[in-house]
N, C-alpha and C positions, 0 to 999 in steps of 0.2 A: 682702253679696247674699241670704246665707242669712236675714236678719231681714226682707226683704220677703215670702217666700215661706215661710207658718207651715204649710202641708198642703195636701194633694190634697184635693179634694171627691170619695171615692167614695161615693155614695148609688147608689138604685137608679134615681132620675131622670136624674143625670148619667151612668150607665151605660148609659141607653138613648138621650139626645144622644150620646154617644161613638160609640157603634155608626151611628147611622142619618148623623150629619153630621160625625162627625170632630173631635168638640171638645169640650175639657177643662177642667175647673171647677178651682179652687185657691181656698183663702182666704189674703188678703194682707194684707202692713198697712196699717190706716185710711189713711195718708199717701202711700201708695208711688202713684205716675204710674205710665199706661201703659207709659211708654218705658223706666223702671225693671224694671218686671213683663217686659217682651219680653226684656232683658238679663237679667234672673234664671234665666226658663225655659229662655232658651239657652243659657245658661252652665252650668246643673245637668243640663239632660238631653240637651244634644247635639242639636235640634230646629230647626227655621226656624220663626219664629211669623210668621203673613199677617195676623192678625187681631185683637184684646182688644176685648171687652166687658168693663165693670165697672160695679158694682152695690152699693151700700152699705145694708145692713139695719139699722135701729135694733132695740136688744135690747127682747123683750116685757116688761110685765109681769105678776107670777106673783103669786097670792096663795095663801097655805097656812093652815088651819085647825091650832091647837096649843093646847096646855093654858093656853099666856096669851094665848090669842085670838089674831088675823088678823093675820097678818105679810105683810107684804108686799116685793117687791123686784121686781128686774129683771135677765134675761140678757143678756149682753155683746153687743154691737152689732161687726158684723163686716163686712168687705168682701171681696166677691166677682168674683173674675177669671175669664169664660169664655175660653178659647182656643183659635183654627182655628190646623191647622200645615198646612205644604206638603203635597202631594198625596204620597200613599205612607208619611209618618212618622208614627210610632206613638209613644205613651210609656206603657212598661209599669208600672205603679206596685206588682206585686207581686215584682218582680224580685230584691227584696230578702228575701222572707220563706223 
């Protein structure tokens, strides 16, 4: 189950969504489906998942000017899951700090 959840998304945008709508974001494995994501979140955080939306992001092409010329590459592709919990439940990402 730990291979499915890579890390929680703690960004300014996700914090706003979390406060207004009660939804949480996670970066998950590219081959994970919604059922596996739901089981992993319920097991790791002890909450009830009501809804899951998944999004796949392709890596962006990046260019850098160096002494040897222009070097091109790509950032990594990833999959994001937006999770809605049952009413009254929360996840505290900062409890381990």
